[in-house]
DRENZA-835012 format. One record per residue: x, y, z of N, C-alpha, C, O, CB in turn; residue in three letters. Coordinates in nm, 4 decimals, padded with zeros to 6 digits. Glycine has a CB too. Layout:
% residues N
{site {X,Y,Z},{X,Y,Z},{X,Y,Z},{X,Y,Z},{X,Y,Z},ALA}
...
% end
This chain:
% residues 130
{site {01.1218,00.0083,-00.7259},{01.1801,00.0640,-00.8400},{01.3145,00.1242,-00.8032},{01.3358,00.1923,-00.7028},{01.0887,00.1649,-00.9014},MET}
{site {01.4232,00.0830,-00.9182},{01.5596,00.1148,-00.8804},{01.5977,00.2765,-00.9623},{01.5320,00.3161,-01.0585},{01.6673,-00.0281,-00.9362},LEU}
{site {01.6547,00.3146,-00.9330},{01.7339,00.4055,-01.0162},{01.8687,00.4144,-01.0019},{01.9206,00.4245,-00.8907},{01.6941,00.5244,-01.0039},VAL}
{site {01.9468,00.4110,-01.1299},{02.1019,00.3589,-01.1133},{02.1858,00.4605,-01.1354},{02.1458,00.5518,-01.2076},{02.1479,00.2463,-01.2093},ARG}
{site {02.3721,00.4690,-01.0556},{02.3964,00.5523,-01.0335},{02.4103,00.6481,-01.1687},{02.4044,00.7709,-01.1615},{02.4807,00.5268,-00.9547},ASN}
{site {02.4319,00.5663,-01.3081},{02.4351,00.6087,-01.4557},{02.3763,00.7259,-01.4285},{02.4592,00.8165,-01.4201},{02.3611,00.5195,-01.5709},SER}
{site {02.2117,00.7754,-01.4031},{02.1188,00.8806,-01.4525},{02.2105,01.0332,-01.3722},{02.1761,01.1493,-01.3945},{01.9234,00.8407,-01.3850},VAL}
{site {02.3215,00.9957,-01.2852},{02.3601,01.1189,-01.2336},{02.4987,01.1404,-01.3175},{02.5722,01.2110,-01.2483},{02.3738,01.1166,-01.0643},TYR}
{site {02.5539,01.1101,-01.4255},{02.6841,01.0434,-01.4981},{02.7022,01.2037,-01.5689},{02.8119,01.2233,-01.6211},{02.6530,00.8728,-01.6296},ARG}
{site {02.6334,01.2820,-01.5721},{02.6457,01.4103,-01.6799},{02.6037,01.5119,-01.5480},{02.5533,01.6186,-01.5831},{02.5128,01.4114,-01.8511},ASP}
{site {02.6170,01.4935,-01.4184},{02.5410,01.6126,-01.3010},{02.6576,01.6614,-01.2302},{02.6562,01.6780,-01.1082},{02.4191,01.5426,-01.1700},GLN}
{site {02.7513,01.6833,-01.2978},{02.8803,01.7419,-01.2255},{02.8164,01.7946,-01.1127},{02.6989,01.8181,-01.1408},{02.9718,01.8583,-01.3068},LYS}
{site {02.8475,01.8269,-00.9815},{02.8311,01.8996,-00.8683},{02.7334,01.8183,-00.7928},{02.7200,01.8454,-00.6734},{02.7889,02.0420,-00.8940},GLY}
{site {02.6481,01.7023,-00.8550},{02.5553,01.6710,-00.7959},{02.6286,01.5398,-00.6872},{02.7279,01.4741,-00.7187},{02.4375,01.6400,-00.9055},HIS}
{site {02.5699,01.5285,-00.5888},{02.6247,01.4425,-00.4629},{02.6444,01.3112,-00.5410},{02.7451,01.2417,-00.5275},{02.5097,01.4251,-00.3172},PRO}
{site {02.5436,01.2818,-00.6223},{02.5819,01.1253,-00.6895},{02.6592,01.0937,-00.7588},{02.7049,00.9794,-00.7549},{02.5111,01.0684,-00.7538},PHE}
{site {02.7116,01.2122,-00.8711},{02.8379,01.2130,-00.9597},{02.9419,01.1653,-00.9430},{02.9945,01.1459,-01.0526},{02.8779,01.3054,-00.9835},TYR}
{site {03.0104,01.1309,-00.8532},{03.1323,01.0896,-00.8081},{03.1035,00.9038,-00.8147},{03.1699,00.8159,-00.8696},{03.1666,01.1695,-00.6400},GLU}
{site {02.9885,00.8975,-00.7411},{02.9208,00.7677,-00.7638},{02.9036,00.7080,-00.8780},{02.9395,00.5915,-00.8956},{02.8133,00.7691,-00.7254},ARG}
{site {02.8344,00.7956,-00.9886},{02.7868,00.7231,-01.1106},{02.9178,00.7246,-01.2175},{02.9165,00.6685,-01.3271},{02.6426,00.8039,-01.1771},ALA}
{site {03.0650,00.8242,-01.1446},{03.1593,00.7794,-01.2494},{03.2437,00.6343,-01.1958},{03.3014,00.5521,-01.2670},{03.2698,00.9134,-01.2803},GLN}
{site {03.2287,00.6350,-01.0461},{03.3099,00.4930,-01.0196},{03.1952,00.3558,-01.0038},{03.2235,00.2363,-00.9957},{03.4098,00.5116,-00.8532},LYS}
{site {03.0813,00.4105,-01.0030},{02.9931,00.2709,-01.0048},{02.8624,00.2898,-01.0838},{02.7582,00.2914,-01.0183},{02.9492,00.2206,-00.8469},ASP}
{site {02.8568,00.3033,-01.2082},{02.7775,00.3515,-01.2920},{02.6132,00.2758,-01.2675},{02.5018,00.3282,-01.2640},{02.8514,00.3283,-01.4340},PRO}
{site {02.6639,00.1086,-01.2510},{02.5381,00.0899,-01.2358},{02.4945,-00.0009,-01.1037},{02.4488,-00.1142,-01.0887},{02.4967,00.0355,-01.3604},GLN}
{site {02.5400,00.1294,-00.9990},{02.5331,00.1002,-00.8549},{02.3967,00.1495,-00.8133},{02.3622,00.2426,-00.8861},{02.6515,00.1699,-00.7704},GLY}
{site {02.2879,00.1127,-00.7015},{02.1850,00.1619,-00.7179},{02.2205,00.3494,-00.6045},{02.2809,00.3698,-00.4992},{02.0569,00.0240,-00.6660},ILE}
{site {02.1531,00.4325,-00.6908},{02.1485,00.5437,-00.6473},{02.0107,00.5639,-00.5171},{02.0091,00.6102,-00.4030},{02.1410,00.6275,-00.7817},ALA}
{site {01.9371,00.5198,-00.5816},{01.7459,00.5381,-00.5325},{01.6919,00.4142,-00.5168},{01.7222,00.3346,-00.6057},{01.6294,00.6134,-00.6568},ILE}
{site {01.5952,00.3599,-00.3987},{01.5211,00.2796,-00.4456},{01.3407,00.3387,-00.3969},{01.2959,00.3624,-00.2847},{01.5831,00.1317,-00.3885},ILE}
{site {01.2764,00.3466,-00.5268},{01.1517,00.3823,-00.4671},{01.0623,00.2641,-00.4289},{01.0494,00.1760,-00.5140},{01.0801,00.4698,-00.5585},TYR}
{site {00.9827,00.2475,-00.2820},{00.9484,00.1974,-00.2704},{00.7759,00.2186,-00.2430},{00.7489,00.2866,-00.1440},{01.0315,00.1636,-00.2240},PHE}
{site {00.6375,00.1551,-00.3391},{00.5477,00.2049,-00.3087},{00.4881,00.1315,-00.2363},{00.4717,00.0100,-00.2471},{00.4948,00.2455,-00.3862},GLU}
{site {00.4404,00.2258,-00.1318},{00.3354,00.1879,-00.0056},{00.1605,00.1765,-00.0515},{00.0715,00.1044,-00.0065},{00.3518,00.3294,00.1226},LEU}
{site {00.1589,00.2978,-00.1771},{00.0264,00.3126,-00.1912},{00.0069,00.3725,-00.3163},{00.1092,00.4311,-00.3516},{-00.0324,00.3836,-00.0870},ALA}
{site {-00.0948,00.3813,-00.4057},{-00.0602,00.4192,-00.5201},{-00.0070,00.5659,-00.5384},{-00.0620,00.6426,-00.4593},{-00.1632,00.3933,-00.5931},PRO}
{site {00.0717,00.6174,-00.6089},{00.1283,00.7340,-00.6178},{00.2267,00.7514,-00.4393},{00.2509,00.8648,-00.3979},{-00.0149,00.8548,-00.6584},GLY}
{site {00.2512,00.6812,-00.3930},{00.3022,00.7282,-00.2536},{00.4487,00.6284,-00.2145},{00.4585,00.5177,-00.1616},{00.1602,00.7014,-00.1257},GLN}
{site {00.5224,00.6974,-00.2525},{00.6401,00.6107,-00.1950},{00.7507,00.6564,-00.0878},{00.7720,00.7692,-00.0434},{00.7166,00.5733,-00.3075},PHE}
{site {00.8028,00.5569,-00.0649},{00.9311,00.5506,00.0686},{01.0558,00.5722,-00.0405},{01.0589,00.4901,-00.1322},{00.9494,00.3568,00.1827},VAL}
{site {01.1505,00.6674,-00.0386},{01.2375,00.6404,-00.1037},{01.3924,00.5901,-00.0140},{01.4007,00.6106,00.1071},{01.2365,00.7565,-00.1882},GLU}
{site {01.4792,00.5401,-00.0735},{01.5544,00.4592,00.0076},{01.7027,00.4968,-00.1094},{01.7184,00.4826,-00.2307},{01.4796,00.2716,00.0306},PHE}
{site {01.7870,00.5474,-00.0015},{01.9388,00.6139,-00.0422},{02.0447,00.5120,-00.0068},{02.0480,00.5211,00.1159},{01.9782,00.7632,00.0467},PHE}
{site {02.0978,00.4569,-00.0278},{02.2210,00.3896,00.0183},{02.2845,00.4693,00.0662},{02.2699,00.5765,00.0074},{02.2967,00.3254,-00.0635},PRO}
{site {02.3884,00.4765,00.1912},{02.4809,00.5306,00.2522},{02.5931,00.5526,00.1768},{02.6343,00.4810,00.0855},{02.5044,00.4689,00.3511},ALA}
{site {02.6525,00.6784,00.2281},{02.8330,00.7178,00.1695},{02.8643,00.6479,00.2485},{02.8161,00.6045,00.3531},{02.9244,00.8717,00.1742},PHE}
{site {02.9875,00.6319,00.1712},{03.1724,00.6046,00.2298},{03.1580,00.6628,00.3982},{03.1603,00.5873,00.4954},{03.3317,00.7440,00.1116},ASP}
{site {03.1454,00.7886,00.4042},{03.1907,00.8508,00.5321},{03.0922,00.8795,00.5944},{03.1053,00.9644,00.6826},{03.2686,00.9604,00.5278},GLU}
{site {02.9206,00.8016,00.5636},{02.8301,00.8443,00.6796},{02.8876,00.7442,00.8224},{02.9503,00.6426,00.7923},{02.6445,00.8083,00.6297},GLN}
{site {02.8682,00.7708,00.9583},{02.8806,00.6787,01.0422},{02.7395,00.6058,01.0479},{02.6409,00.6462,00.9863},{02.9314,00.7351,01.1679},LYS}
{site {02.7424,00.4845,01.1360},{02.6021,00.4036,01.1839},{02.5339,00.4325,01.2773},{02.5725,00.4977,01.3743},{02.6114,00.2848,01.2165},PRO}
{site {02.4298,00.3903,01.2613},{02.3309,00.4602,01.4234},{02.3872,00.3449,01.4622},{02.3890,00.2349,01.4071},{02.1196,00.4867,01.4509},HIS}
{site {02.4469,00.3937,01.5940},{02.4514,00.2753,01.6945},{02.3958,00.3240,01.8214},{02.3623,00.2350,01.8995},{02.6001,00.2177,01.7200},THR}
{site {02.3817,00.4229,01.8524},{02.2745,00.4427,01.9789},{02.1640,00.4773,01.9864},{02.1063,00.4673,01.8781},{02.2980,00.5121,02.0557},HIS}
{site {02.1045,00.5146,02.0650},{01.9657,00.5797,02.0573},{02.0028,00.7236,02.0759},{02.0587,00.7614,02.1789},{01.8534,00.5255,02.1734},PHE}
{site {01.9673,00.8177,01.9611},{01.9385,00.9157,01.9486},{02.0893,00.9704,01.9200},{02.0910,01.0934,01.9160},{01.8531,00.9576,02.0523},ASN}
{site {02.1683,00.9326,01.9069},{02.3031,00.9145,01.8527},{02.3085,01.0708,01.7464},{02.3462,01.1851,01.7721},{02.3161,00.7380,01.7560},GLU}
{site {02.2556,01.0114,01.6308},{02.2396,01.0084,01.4709},{02.0901,01.0872,01.4427},{01.9817,01.0499,01.4875},{02.2374,00.8275,01.4053},TYR}
{site {02.1177,01.2213,01.3454},{01.9926,01.1870,01.2834},{01.9253,01.0838,01.1872},{01.9788,01.0197,01.0967},{01.9760,01.2693,01.2385},VAL}
{site {01.8132,01.0832,01.2227},{01.7857,00.9365,01.1448},{01.7264,00.9490,01.0104},{01.6721,00.8559,00.9508},{01.6816,00.8411,01.2260},GLY}
{site {01.7410,01.0808,00.9617},{01.6748,01.0558,00.8239},{01.7228,01.2271,00.7551},{01.7854,01.3094,00.8218},{01.4637,01.0141,00.8420},TYR}
{site {01.6793,01.2480,00.6225},{01.7377,01.3694,00.5715},{01.6146,01.4575,00.5385},{01.6230,01.5792,00.5223},{01.8346,01.3430,00.4433},SER}
{site {01.5367,01.4094,00.5327},{01.4406,01.5088,00.5239},{01.3007,01.3838,00.4566},{01.2978,01.2823,00.3870},{01.5069,01.6633,00.4042},HIS}
{site {01.2059,01.4684,00.5280},{01.0453,01.4166,00.5092},{00.9838,01.4867,00.3511},{01.0192,01.6034,00.3342},{00.9318,01.4905,00.6682},PHE}
{site {00.8980,01.4262,00.2395},{00.8384,01.4835,00.1441},{00.6969,01.4975,00.1557},{00.6338,01.4029,00.2028},{00.8694,01.4257,00.0411},SER}
{site {00.6370,01.6021,00.1197},{00.4453,01.5427,00.0931},{00.4333,01.5881,-00.0218},{00.4882,01.6936,-00.0532},{00.2959,01.6109,00.1949},LEU}
{site {00.3761,01.5335,-00.0873},{00.3254,01.5375,-00.2430},{00.1712,01.6232,-00.2099},{00.0952,01.6132,-00.1136},{00.3014,01.3438,-00.3276},LEU}
{site {00.1640,01.7082,-00.3324},{00.0854,01.7955,-00.3511},{00.0584,01.8166,-00.5227},{00.1360,01.8264,-00.6177},{00.1404,01.9094,-00.2731},VAL}
{site {-00.1085,01.8184,-00.5095},{-00.1404,01.8484,-00.6724},{-00.1003,01.9367,-00.7467},{-00.0907,01.9223,-00.8686},{-00.2511,01.8695,-00.7013},ASP}
{site {-00.0634,02.0682,-00.6679},{-00.0344,02.2257,-00.7926},{00.0345,02.2880,-00.6599},{-00.0258,02.3413,-00.5668},{-00.2220,02.3540,-00.8824},ASP}
{site {00.2134,02.2641,-00.6757},{00.2594,02.3473,-00.6620},{00.3105,02.4635,-00.6372},{00.3694,02.5167,-00.5430},{00.2550,02.3344,-00.6741},ILE}
{site {00.2767,02.4914,-00.7385},{00.2681,02.6570,-00.7769},{00.1496,02.7105,-00.6450},{00.1839,02.7862,-00.5542},{00.1880,02.6890,-00.9817},GLN}
{site {00.0499,02.6698,-00.6552},{-00.0739,02.6902,-00.5382},{-00.0164,02.6674,-00.3571},{-00.0300,02.7328,-00.2537},{-00.2122,02.5443,-00.5792},GLN}
{site {00.0408,02.5577,-00.3894},{00.1041,02.5053,-00.2257},{00.2076,02.6324,-00.1924},{00.2069,02.6850,-00.0811},{00.2156,02.3205,-00.2292},THR}
{site {00.2837,02.6702,-00.2839},{00.3773,02.7602,-00.2214},{00.3288,02.8969,-00.2583},{00.4235,02.9700,-00.2873},{00.5258,02.7349,-00.2660},LYS}
{site {00.1808,02.9706,-00.2687},{00.1361,03.0590,-00.2608},{00.0271,03.0761,-00.1244},{-00.0190,03.1763,-00.0697},{00.1001,03.0696,-00.3817},GLU}
{site {00.0128,02.9523,-00.1027},{-00.0802,02.9546,00.0415},{00.0511,02.9319,00.1489},{00.0413,02.9589,00.2686},{-00.2244,02.7996,00.0549},LYS}
{site {00.1290,02.8980,00.1097},{00.2495,02.8807,00.2392},{00.3214,03.0440,00.2472},{00.3651,03.0888,00.3532},{00.4032,02.7340,00.1865},LEU}
{site {00.3237,03.1026,00.1479},{00.3811,03.1762,00.1622},{00.2784,03.3272,00.1956},{00.3290,03.4392,00.2030},{00.4674,03.1561,00.0578},ILE}
{site {00.1626,03.3062,00.2088},{00.0168,03.3833,00.2582},{00.0279,03.3737,00.4346},{-00.0009,03.4622,00.5152},{-00.1540,03.2790,00.1878},ASN}
{site {00.0857,03.2194,00.4648},{00.0857,03.1711,00.6065},{00.2205,03.2255,00.6803},{00.2531,03.2088,00.7978},{00.0785,03.0030,00.6092},LYS}
{site {00.2942,03.3007,00.5694},{00.4224,03.3614,00.6265},{00.5447,03.2128,00.6643},{00.6533,03.2192,00.7218},{00.3663,03.4637,00.7928},ASP}
{site {00.4928,03.1231,00.6217},{00.5872,03.0415,00.6179},{00.7134,03.0439,00.4995},{00.6712,03.0316,00.3845},{00.5162,02.9315,00.6185},ILE}
{site {00.8404,03.0561,00.5118},{00.9565,03.0816,00.4057},{00.9268,02.9805,00.3224},{00.8506,02.8865,00.3448},{01.1132,03.0760,00.4544},ALA}
{site {00.9979,03.0057,00.2125},{00.9819,02.8803,00.0922},{01.1633,02.8865,00.0720},{01.2088,02.9625,-00.0134},{00.8557,02.9348,-00.0972},ILE}
{site {01.2402,02.8163,00.1419},{01.3800,02.7934,00.1429},{01.4128,02.7870,-00.0197},{01.5080,02.8595,-00.0486},{01.4199,02.6512,00.2323},ASP}
{site {01.3611,02.7238,-00.1199},{01.3864,02.7000,-00.2472},{01.3264,02.6416,-00.3457},{01.2866,02.5319,-00.3068},{01.4628,02.6591,-00.2494},SER}
{site {01.2992,02.6613,-00.4585},{01.2406,02.6453,-00.5737},{01.0547,02.7138,-00.5407},{01.0388,02.8004,-00.4547},{01.2648,02.4630,-00.6162},GLY}
{site {00.9676,02.6741,-00.5994},{00.9686,02.5270,-00.6992},{01.0614,02.5469,-00.8388},{01.0844,02.6518,-00.8989},{00.7877,02.4860,-00.7600},PRO}
{site {01.1064,02.4107,-00.8696},{01.2058,02.3478,-00.9394},{01.2117,02.2174,-00.9956},{01.1848,02.1253,-00.9185},{01.2915,02.3523,-00.8753},SER}
{site {01.2435,02.1869,-01.1236},{01.2302,02.0163,-01.1527},{01.3493,02.0080,-01.0936},{01.4450,02.0833,-01.1118},{01.2183,01.9395,-01.3203},ILE}
{site {01.3422,01.9085,-01.0172},{01.4521,01.8199,-00.9141},{01.5039,01.7021,-01.0534},{01.4628,01.6841,-01.1680},{01.3437,01.7128,-00.7316},GLY}
{site {01.6056,01.6455,-00.9751},{01.6854,01.5461,-01.0646},{01.6253,01.4400,-01.0779},{01.6811,01.3690,-01.1615},{01.8109,01.5096,-01.0242},ASN}
{site {01.5030,01.3783,-01.0174},{01.4024,01.2978,-01.0165},{01.2877,01.3082,-01.1334},{01.1930,01.2337,-01.1585},{01.3524,01.3156,-00.8930},SER}
{site {01.3387,01.4450,-01.2032},{01.2121,01.5197,-01.2835},{01.0141,01.5475,-01.2169},{00.8975,01.5475,-01.2563},{01.2052,01.4053,-01.4308},HIS}
{site {01.0804,01.5626,-01.1230},{00.9723,01.5896,-00.9998},{00.9751,01.7401,-00.9815},{01.0868,01.7896,-00.9967},{01.0145,01.5100,-00.8445},THR}
{site {00.8883,01.8135,-00.9557},{00.8581,01.9256,-00.8980},{00.9107,01.9503,-00.7947},{00.8915,01.8434,-00.7367},{00.7533,01.9400,-00.8823},TRP}
{site {00.9681,02.0163,-00.7203},{01.0501,02.0196,-00.5567},{01.0455,02.1547,-00.5328},{01.0566,02.2381,-00.6227},{01.2275,01.9641,-00.5413},GLN}
{site {01.0240,02.1911,-00.3733},{01.0104,02.3258,-00.3048},{01.0509,02.2905,-00.1784},{00.9840,02.1979,-00.1326},{00.8675,02.3952,-00.3053},MET}
{site {01.1352,02.3313,-00.1078},{01.1611,02.3477,00.0093},{01.1244,02.4276,00.1220},{01.1428,02.5488,00.1113},{01.2392,02.3559,-00.0006},TRP}
{site {01.0959,02.4012,00.1845},{01.0479,02.4344,00.3619},{01.1390,02.3752,00.4797},{01.2049,02.2712,00.4814},{00.8873,02.3582,00.4000},ILE}
{site {01.1204,02.4833,00.5871},{01.1933,02.3697,00.7336},{01.0832,02.4090,00.7639},{01.0093,02.4901,00.7081},{01.3478,02.3908,00.8567},HIS}
{site {01.0625,02.3044,00.9250},{01.0087,02.3160,00.9959},{01.0331,02.4497,01.1286},{01.0425,02.5535,01.0631},{01.0112,02.1985,01.0080},ASP}
{site {01.0433,02.4776,01.2463},{01.0734,02.5631,01.3302},{01.1872,02.5004,01.4260},{01.2360,02.5756,01.5103},{00.9507,02.6067,01.3937},PRO}
{site {01.2397,02.3446,01.4165},{01.3383,02.2855,01.4539},{01.4347,02.3170,01.3607},{01.5474,02.3334,01.4074},{01.3171,02.1603,01.4742},GLU}
{site {01.4191,02.3321,01.2223},{01.5116,02.3148,01.1024},{01.5244,02.1959,01.0391},{01.6176,02.1549,00.9699},{01.6338,02.3439,01.1313},GLY}
{site {01.4080,02.1370,01.0731},{01.3778,02.0094,00.9924},{01.3677,02.0480,00.8442},{01.3020,02.1476,00.8140},{01.2376,01.9373,01.0410},ASN}
{site {01.4318,01.9715,00.7462},{01.4038,02.0181,00.5485},{01.2512,01.9089,00.6050},{01.2273,01.8073,00.6703},{01.5809,01.9186,00.3464},ARG}
{site {01.1781,02.0213,00.5220},{01.0414,01.9306,00.4787},{01.0871,01.9819,00.2582},{01.1508,02.0751,00.2090},{00.8096,02.0386,00.5901},ILE}
{site {01.0152,01.8668,00.1979},{01.0221,01.8652,00.0538},{00.8653,01.8663,00.0484},{00.7850,01.7907,00.1029},{01.1098,01.7317,-00.0237},GLU}
{site {00.8413,01.9984,-00.0515},{00.6879,01.9902,-00.1017},{00.6846,01.9584,-00.2481},{00.7216,02.0420,-00.3305},{00.6048,02.1328,-00.0793},ILE}
{site {00.6348,01.8220,-00.2878},{00.6641,01.7530,-00.4748},{00.5486,01.7232,-00.5239},{00.4630,01.6459,-00.4807},{00.7559,01.5957,-00.5030},MET}
{site {00.5507,01.8159,-00.6561},{00.4512,01.7113,-00.7566},{00.5293,01.6768,-00.9006},{00.6154,01.7280,-00.9721},{00.2850,01.7999,-00.8034},GLN}
{site {00.4371,01.5465,-00.8975},{00.4810,01.4599,-01.0221},{00.4750,01.5146,-01.1399},{00.3818,01.5918,-01.1627},{00.4102,01.3466,-01.0402},TYR}
{site {00.5530,01.4926,-01.2207},{00.5640,01.5565,-01.3477},{00.4908,01.3813,-01.4366},{00.4603,01.2820,-01.3706},{00.7726,01.6278,-01.3878},THR}
{site {00.4824,01.3884,-01.5555},{00.4770,01.2488,-01.6512},{00.5727,01.1954,-01.6820},{00.5814,01.0877,-01.7410},{00.4268,01.2527,-01.7686},ASP}
{site {00.6911,01.2921,-01.6313},{00.8338,01.2191,-01.6607},{00.9039,01.1982,-01.4710},{01.0269,01.1946,-01.4705},{00.9612,01.3586,-01.7923},GLN}
{site {00.8621,01.1902,-01.3797},{00.9037,01.1851,-01.2485},{00.9261,01.0395,-01.2623},{00.8648,00.9684,-01.3420},{00.8033,01.2405,-01.1318},SER}
{site {01.0227,00.9968,-01.1755},{01.0905,00.8509,-01.1923},{00.9875,00.7857,-01.1135},{00.9927,00.6628,-01.1153},{01.2581,00.8244,-01.1313},TYR}
{site {00.8829,00.8460,-01.0354},{00.8276,00.7277,-00.9461},{00.7127,00.7130,-01.0323},{00.6278,00.6338,-00.9915},{00.7911,00.7559,-00.7743},GLN}
{site {00.6913,00.7685,-01.1373},{00.5896,00.7266,-01.2771},{00.6126,00.6659,-01.3617},{00.5313,00.5960,-01.4222},{00.5482,00.8045,-01.3524},ILE}
{site {00.7398,00.6791,-01.3886},{00.7858,00.6003,-01.5025},{00.8424,00.4987,-01.5203},{00.8822,00.4534,-01.6276},{00.8408,00.6433,-01.5563},VAL}
{site {00.8554,00.4303,-01.3608},{00.8433,00.3253,-01.3299},{01.0324,00.2762,-01.2978},{01.1044,00.3694,-01.2619},{00.7450,00.2560,-01.4488},GLY}
{site {01.0895,00.1536,-01.3110},{01.2368,00.1058,-01.3511},{01.2829,00.1864,-01.4183},{01.2560,00.1977,-01.5379},{01.2581,-00.0119,-01.4196},ASN}
{site {01.3955,00.2903,-01.3282},{01.5192,00.3254,-01.4100},{01.6186,00.2949,-01.4217},{01.7018,00.3290,-01.3376},{01.5526,00.4007,-01.4079},ILE}
{site {01.6516,00.2221,-01.5244},{01.7614,00.1412,-01.5140},{01.8532,00.1225,-01.6609},{01.8023,00.0494,-01.7460},{01.7036,00.0058,-01.4600},GLN}
{site {01.9512,00.1695,-01.6840},{02.0254,00.1791,-01.7841},{02.1291,00.0599,-01.8195},{02.1841,00.0142,-01.7193},{02.0831,00.2942,-01.7645},GLU}
{site {02.1681,-00.0022,-01.9483},{02.2032,-00.0903,-01.9794},{02.3355,-00.0777,-01.9489},{02.3401,00.0229,-01.8781},{02.1649,-00.1171,-02.0840},LYS}
{site {02.4159,-00.1095,-01.9580},{02.5792,-00.1327,-01.9152},{02.6275,-00.0638,-02.0323},{02.5846,-00.1033,-02.1407},{02.6472,-00.3067,-01.8996},GLU}
{site {02.7052,00.0273,-02.0300},{02.7688,00.0771,-02.1656},{02.9175,-00.0280,-02.1735},{02.9952,-00.0178,-02.2685},{02.8098,00.2766,-02.1562},GLU}
% end
């Protein structure tokens, strides 16, 4: 499934906003479904990003995400285990509930719950050229 840059054209301040203005038909996100409801998200590189040329030179991912059935209940469980919530829960740009935590080494972890409008659920998010 594809998400075009154009879906971010009205979201000033979002990292994809500038891309949406310059290249609305460009690809913002590709969702690759591995199993029902389980996706890997691919994001095209930004111009200023450096290629991975040597082992262990750059971090190879931004974060990983865990899908839960009830994000509010998950938040309470994490708090009860003294795990700090960095932000959320809130509805993210893909219309999916998201909450952020981090592991002891500072790696970001997204906790997410689909909505009936989540890009992963509604399918191919492409807008026609205007």
